[in-house]
C-alpha positions as CSV (number, residue, x, y, z in Angstrom):
1,M,56.7,50.9,84.1
2,N,56.7,53.4,81.3
3,Y,58.3,56.9,81.3
4,I,55.2,58.8,82.3
5,E,54.6,56.4,85.3
6,K,58.1,57.0,86.4
7,L,57.6,60.8,86.3
8,L,54.4,60.5,88.3
9,R,56.4,59.2,91.2
10,Y,58.1,62.5,91.7
11,P,55.8,64.8,93.8
12,V,56.0,68.0,91.9
13,I,56.2,66.5,88.4
14,G,53.4,64.0,89.3
15,W,51.2,66.8,90.6
16,I,51.7,68.8,87.3
17,L,51.0,65.7,85.2
18,R,47.8,64.9,87.0
19,H,46.1,68.2,86.4
20,R,44.4,68.6,83.0
21,F,44.9,72.3,82.5
22,L,48.6,72.0,83.2
23,K,48.8,69.1,80.8
24,F,47.0,71.3,78.3
25,G,49.5,74.1,79.0
26,T,52.4,71.7,78.5
27,V,51.0,70.5,75.2
28,G,50.4,74.1,74.3
29,G,54.0,74.8,75.1
30,S,55.1,72.2,72.6
31,G,52.7,73.7,70.1
32,V,54.2,77.2,70.7
33,L,57.6,75.8,69.9
34,V,56.3,74.1,66.7
35,N,54.5,77.3,65.8
36,L,57.4,79.7,66.4
37,V,60.0,77.5,64.7
38,L,57.9,77.0,61.6
39,L,56.9,80.7,61.6
40,Y,60.6,81.7,61.7
41,L,61.6,79.1,59.0
42,G,58.7,80.2,56.8
43,Q,59.5,83.9,57.2
44,E,63.3,83.7,56.9
45,Y,63.8,80.7,54.5
46,L,60.8,78.8,53.1
47,F,58.8,81.7,51.8
48,A,61.5,84.4,51.7
49,A,60.8,85.1,48.0
50,I,57.2,85.9,48.6
51,E,56.4,89.6,48.3
52,P,55.0,91.7,49.8
53,P,56.2,90.9,53.4
54,S,52.6,90.9,54.7
55,M,51.7,88.1,52.3
56,R,54.8,86.1,53.4
57,L,53.6,86.5,57.0
58,N,50.2,85.2,56.0
59,V,51.7,82.1,54.4
60,S,54.2,81.5,57.2
61,L,51.4,81.9,59.8
62,G,49.2,79.4,57.9
63,L,52.0,76.8,57.9
64,A,52.9,77.4,61.5
65,I,49.3,77.2,62.8
66,L,48.4,74.1,60.8
67,C,51.5,72.1,62.1
68,A,50.9,73.3,65.6
69,T,47.2,72.4,65.5
70,V,48.0,68.8,64.4
71,N,50.7,68.6,67.0
72,N,48.4,69.8,69.8
73,F,45.4,67.7,68.8
74,S,47.6,64.6,68.8
75,W,49.1,65.2,72.2
76,N,45.8,66.4,73.8
77,R,44.0,63.4,72.6
78,L,46.7,61.0,73.7
79,W,47.6,62.6,77.0
80,T,45.5,65.6,78.2
81,W,42.1,64.0,77.7
82,E,43.3,60.3,77.5
83,D,40.8,59.3,80.2
84,R,37.9,60.4,78.0
85,N,39.0,58.4,74.9
86,L,37.4,55.2,76.2
87,C,34.0,56.9,76.5
88,N,34.3,58.6,73.1
89,D,33.0,56.7,70.1
90,K,33.7,59.5,67.6
91,P,35.9,58.6,64.6
92,L,39.3,60.3,64.7
93,L,38.7,62.6,61.8
94,V,35.4,63.8,63.3
95,Q,37.1,64.5,66.6
96,F,39.9,66.4,64.7
97,G,37.2,68.3,62.9
98,Q,35.6,69.3,66.2
99,Y,39.1,70.2,67.5
100,A,39.9,72.4,64.5
101,L,36.5,74.1,64.7
102,S,36.7,74.7,68.4
103,N,40.1,76.2,67.9
104,M,39.0,78.4,65.0
105,L,38.2,81.3,67.3
106,G,41.6,81.0,68.9
107,I,43.2,80.8,65.5
108,F,41.4,83.9,64.3
109,L,42.3,85.7,67.5
110,Q,46.0,84.6,67.1
111,V,46.2,85.8,63.5
112,A,44.4,89.1,64.2
113,F,46.5,89.9,67.3
114,T,49.7,88.8,65.7
115,K,49.2,91.0,62.7
116,M,48.0,93.9,64.9
117,L,50.9,93.6,67.3
118,A,53.5,93.0,64.5
119,A,53.0,96.6,63.5
120,Y,54.5,97.6,66.8
121,F,56.8,94.7,67.8
122,H,58.8,92.0,66.1
123,Y,56.6,89.2,64.7
124,L,57.8,86.5,67.1
125,P,56.9,88.2,70.5
126,A,53.7,89.4,68.8
127,N,52.8,85.8,67.9
128,L,53.8,84.5,71.4
129,T,51.5,87.0,73.1
130,S,48.7,86.2,70.7
131,I,49.1,82.4,71.4
132,A,48.7,83.0,75.2
133,V,45.4,84.9,74.7
134,A,44.0,82.4,72.3
135,G,45.0,79.4,74.5
136,I,42.5,80.2,77.2
137,F,39.6,80.1,74.7
138,N,41.0,76.9,73.2
139,Y,41.1,75.1,76.5
140,L,37.5,76.0,77.5
141,L,36.0,75.0,74.1
142,N,37.9,71.8,73.8
143,D,37.1,70.7,77.3
144,A,33.4,71.4,76.8
145,W,33.0,70.1,73.3
146,T,35.8,68.2,71.6
147,F,36.9,66.0,74.5
148,R,33.7,66.2,76.5
149,L,33.0,63.3,78.7
150,R,30.3,61.3,77.1
151,R,28.3,58.7,78.9
152,R,28.0,55.4,77.1
153,K,24.6,54.6,75.7
154,S,24.2,51.6,78.0
155,D,24.9,53.9,81.0
156,Q,22.3,56.4,79.8
157,D,19.8,53.6,79.3
158,A,20.5,52.2,82.8
159,R,19.9,55.6,84.3
160,R,16.6,56.0,82.5
161,I,15.5,52.5,83.7
162,S,16.4,53.2,87.3
163,R,14.3,56.3,87.5
């Protein structure tokens, strides 16, 4: 019995793990941590020499978003939509491309809101608020397109024949 199967035996934890949106939120939480840590490291250490500060924020956001996107795609594919992988014949890079495109709106929203809110708040809470707003869009687009349940060709052919 693996670790996840053990967790499923606990009523509350099992309920959370069985619901896709909650899984998506959990993965998103890990992405938020990756994003915030790398944003902080970029702003304070990695890109500290970049001037002006607005350019440093752009570079830091780019790094943070890229790493969080790879993290979230991996976990969403392996865990959130794991049941749809068997019916999905897309190559990994194609699926990642779809994931990245479907998240592009969320990424643009996140960057725009972060930069807008950073004028009034510290950049970390501004980014956290922006991530929450963009997350709703990301879930809906990924569920409908990137990880959409696809019928196998043999299933589609069988349906046509039976009509």
